TIVOVEX-371117 format. One line per 8 residues: number of its first residue (from 1); their letters; for each residue x, y, z of N, C-alpha, C. Coordinates in nm, 3 decimals, padded with zeros to 5 digits. Atoms other than C-alpha are relative to their C-alpha. Last residue first. Layout:
N
NUM = a = X,Y,Z,X,Y,Z,X,Y,Z ~ ...
***
This chain:
79
79 = glveyeei = -00.123,00.121,00.005,10.947,04.139,13.565,00.076,00.073,-00.126 ~ 00.153,00.156,00.010,10.645,04.347,13.755,00.038,-00.089,-00.061 ~ -00.032,00.074,00.046,10.944,04.606,13.911,-00.087,-00.116,-00.005 ~ 00.000,00.154,-00.045,10.722,04.867,14.073,00.055,-00.053,-00.095 ~ -00.043,00.060,00.113,10.793,05.260,14.100,-00.020,-00.175,00.043 ~ -00.043,00.138,-00.057,10.669,05.508,14.361,00.031,-00.121,-00.134 ~ 00.012,00.151,00.082,10.623,05.855,14.225,00.099,-00.106,00.060 ~ 00.129,00.014,-00.023,10.597,06.207,14.455,-00.063,-00.108,-00.118
71 = ienvllkk = 00.093,-00.067,-00.121,10.911,06.283,14.556,-00.109,-00.031,-00.013 ~ 00.017,00.041,-00.114,11.100,06.002,14.328,-00.102,00.098,00.148 ~ -00.050,-00.134,-00.069,11.025,06.164,14.034,-00.070,-00.076,00.143 ~ 00.077,-00.040,-00.080,11.017,05.848,13.769,00.097,00.110,00.107 ~ 00.108,00.065,-00.015,11.211,05.760,13.456,-00.113,00.029,00.118 ~ 00.050,-00.051,00.078,11.527,05.986,13.446,-00.204,-00.041,-00.010 ~ -00.041,-00.100,00.105,11.779,05.941,13.679,-00.077,00.077,-00.103 ~ -00.041,-00.108,-00.054,11.626,05.703,13.980,00.039,00.138,-00.047
63 = cassiidd = 00.104,-00.105,-00.090,11.440,05.538,13.747,00.060,00.130,00.059 ~ 00.130,-00.042,00.075,11.707,05.443,13.509,-00.091,00.055,00.083 ~ -00.049,-00.187,00.093,11.981,05.421,13.788,-00.111,00.005,-00.090 ~ -00.002,-00.130,-00.068,11.736,05.146,13.948,00.051,00.140,00.010 ~ 00.148,-00.039,-00.008,11.673,04.962,13.650,00.002,00.106,00.127 ~ -00.014,-00.049,00.100,12.075,04.918,13.573,-00.177,00.096,00.028 ~ -00.030,-00.107,00.015,12.112,04.801,13.942,00.028,00.120,-00.122 ~ 00.015,-00.111,-00.081,11.890,04.568,13.933,00.070,00.130,00.006
55 = keqqnlne = 00.099,-00.030,00.005,12.021,04.396,13.651,-00.075,00.119,00.036 ~ -00.013,-00.127,00.119,12.347,04.422,13.703,-00.113,00.013,-00.045 ~ -00.007,-00.133,-00.056,12.233,04.282,14.030,00.047,00.089,-00.078 ~ 00.152,-00.077,-00.068,12.043,03.970,13.831,00.067,00.131,00.078 ~ 00.063,00.113,-00.150,12.360,03.883,13.632,-00.100,00.082,00.029 ~ -00.018,-00.097,-00.105,12.387,04.048,13.279,-00.057,-00.075,00.123 ~ -00.161,00.033,-00.060,12.446,03.847,12.973,-00.013,00.040,00.125 ~ 00.012,00.164,-00.064,12.049,03.823,12.879,00.133,-00.004,00.024
47 = pldleilk = -00.102,00.132,00.052,12.099,04.214,12.772,-00.037,-00.129,00.094 ~ -00.119,00.042,-00.082,11.792,04.433,12.931,00.056,-00.125,-00.096 ~ -00.087,00.107,00.000,11.466,04.485,12.749,00.119,00.026,00.044 ~ -00.115,00.002,00.058,11.201,04.773,12.842,00.106,-00.138,-00.013 ~ -00.080,00.119,00.024,10.880,04.855,12.894,00.109,-00.037,-00.097 ~ -00.124,-00.027,00.110,10.757,05.151,13.073,00.053,-00.165,00.018 ~ -00.094,00.111,-00.003,10.401,05.131,13.272,00.081,00.008,-00.120 ~ -00.076,-00.014,00.156,10.206,05.460,13.357,00.077,-00.122,00.046
39 = gqrinelg = -00.186,00.008,00.033,10.027,05.508,13.645,00.013,-00.029,-00.170 ~ -00.058,00.001,00.138,09.655,05.598,13.733,00.132,00.009,-00.008 ~ -00.135,-00.047,00.008,09.482,05.519,14.043,00.041,-00.035,-00.100 ~ -00.120,00.042,00.095,09.123,05.461,14.140,00.163,00.125,-00.047 ~ -00.112,-00.029,00.006,09.017,05.488,14.475,00.071,00.003,-00.108 ~ -00.063,-00.140,-00.102,08.686,05.408,14.453,00.101,-00.056,-00.030 ~ -00.097,-00.039,00.045,08.414,05.222,14.221,00.059,00.066,00.067 ~ -00.129,00.039,-00.082,08.144,05.158,14.401,00.095,00.010,-00.052
31 = qfglnnls = -00.011,-00.048,-00.151,07.868,05.217,14.118,00.125,-00.106,00.095 ~ -00.090,00.100,-00.092,07.977,05.173,13.742,00.011,00.044,00.107 ~ 00.113,00.115,-00.095,07.626,05.338,13.588,00.125,-00.098,00.055 ~ 00.072,00.131,00.108,07.820,05.534,13.305,-00.064,-00.095,00.115 ~ 00.106,-00.043,00.068,07.839,05.834,13.550,-00.033,-00.081,-00.106 ~ 00.137,-00.017,-00.062,07.988,05.671,13.783,-00.097,00.019,-00.069 ~ 00.023,00.191,-00.040,08.279,05.534,13.572,-00.143,-00.001,00.093 ~ 00.042,00.009,00.123,08.311,05.916,13.481,-00.053,-00.155,-00.023
23 = qeivkgqp = 00.166,-00.061,00.028,08.338,06.018,13.810,-00.077,-00.084,-00.092 ~ 00.127,00.043,-00.042,08.598,05.732,13.859,-00.134,00.065,00.003 ~ 00.056,00.205,-00.011,08.801,05.772,13.603,-00.107,00.028,00.086 ~ 00.043,-00.033,00.136,08.837,06.186,13.665,-00.088,-00.135,-00.046 ~ 00.172,-00.073,-00.018,08.891,06.120,14.028,-00.071,00.023,-00.138 ~ 00.094,00.112,-00.070,09.175,05.890,13.893,-00.114,00.029,00.037 ~ 00.068,00.078,00.076,09.298,06.186,13.690,-00.067,-00.126,00.029 ~ 00.093,-00.035,00.086,09.335,06.399,13.959,-00.057,-00.083,-00.061
15 = eliqkklr = -00.023,00.065,00.175,09.557,06.173,14.175,-00.135,00.039,-00.037 ~ 00.126,-00.012,00.074,09.639,06.370,14.484,-00.041,-00.036,-00.124 ~ 00.034,-00.132,00.153,09.946,06.297,14.632,-00.149,-00.073,-00.033 ~ 00.014,-00.128,-00.033,09.959,06.071,14.949,-00.019,00.064,-00.062 ~ 00.158,-00.005,-00.050,09.924,05.702,14.806,-00.039,00.152,00.023 ~ 00.011,00.031,-00.170,10.246,05.791,14.615,-00.098,-00.014,00.038 ~ -00.012,-00.090,-00.106,10.202,05.866,14.243,-00.030,-00.072,00.129 ~ 00.151,-00.111,-00.032,10.215,05.596,13.989,00.032,00.099,00.136
7 = ilikirm = 00.014,-00.110,-00.059,10.506,05.396,13.807,-00.129,00.086,00.001 ~ 00.133,-00.062,00.007,10.468,05.016,13.662,00.077,00.127,00.117 ~ 00.014,-00.132,-00.113,10.796,04.917,13.535,-00.081,00.082,00.023 ~ 00.074,-00.078,-00.002,10.835,04.589,13.292,-00.015,00.060,00.148 ~ 00.042,-00.061,-00.124,11.123,04.440,13.203,-00.135,00.065,-00.010 ~ 00.117,-00.123,00.024,11.171,04.214,12.848,-00.027,00.062,00.205 ~ 00.112,00.015,-00.083,11.499,04.016,12.902,-00.086,00.113,-00.042
***
């Protein structure tokens, strides 16, 4: 089963990359685009023989131990 995990900085954390993207788009003539946030997407395959609770536990553990810095980042499982 293919899982996608979206990781981004928490809303209260300054997002300098998003600001650069916003300024660049503005310079290219795209007006009114604001509050741009950049994140990262991680895709991984889980074994099909796991139940939903086991899958949730593996994803949560992987995010907390390696993939996400929970001090400044948040994550969302997209599917």
